[in-house]
C-alpha positions in Angstrom: 64.4 28.0 33.2 62.9 24.8 32.1 61.1 22.4 34.1 61.5 18.4 34.1 58.9 16.1 35.7 60.1 12.5 36.5 58.0 9.7 37.5 59.5 7.2 39.9 58.3 4.6 42.3 57.8 5.2 46.0 61.1 3.4 46.7 62.9 5.2 44.3 61.5 8.6 45.7 62.4 7.6 49.2 65.9 6.7 48.2 66.5 10.1 46.5 64.8 11.7 49.5 67.3 10.1 51.9 70.3 10.9 49.3 69.4 14.4 49.2 69.1 14.8 52.9 72.3 12.9 53.5 74.1 15.3 51.1 72.3 18.4 52.5 70.8 19.3 49.1 67.3 19.6 47.5 65.9 16.7 45.8 66.1 18.6 42.6 69.6 19.5 43.2 70.6 15.9 44.0 68.9 14.8 40.7 70.6 17.4 38.6 74.2 16.7 40.4 73.7 13.0 39.4 72.6 13.6 35.8 75.9 15.9 35.3 78.1 13.4 37.1 76.8 10.7 34.9 77.3 12.9 31.8 80.7 13.8 32.8 81.6 10.1 33.4 80.4 9.0 30.2 82.3 12.0 28.3 85.6 10.8 30.4 85.1 7.3 29.3 84.7 8.5 25.8 88.1 10.4 25.9 89.7 7.4 27.6 88.6 5.0 24.8 90.0 7.5 22.0 93.3 7.9 24.0 93.7 4.3 24.8 93.2 3.3 21.1 95.9 6.0 20.0 98.3 4.4 22.7 97.5 0.7 21.2 98.7 2.2 17.8 101.9 3.6 19.2 102.5 2.4 22.7 105.5 4.5 23.3 105.6 6.1 26.8 107.9 8.6 28.5 109.3 9.0 32.1 108.8 12.4 34.0 112.4 13.2 33.2 111.9 12.8 29.6 109.0 15.1 29.5 110.8 17.7 31.5 113.8 17.6 29.1 111.2 17.6 26.0 109.2 20.6 27.1 112.1 22.3 28.8 110.3 22.7 32.1 
């Protein structure tokens, strides 16, 4: 397992400490969770941007009924 050291101000440290306690996790876990949530948010935004660009090329939308009929659900 790798170890990462992060430098932060005393104010940042106390904020992280309070956040971790409020969420009943260690400070390490709080940092890890925050990082992976941010990573997931960035990925979701990238996927959305690509999907929206495709939609703008062909802005056709479908009703739920049309989708059910199309895919024989």
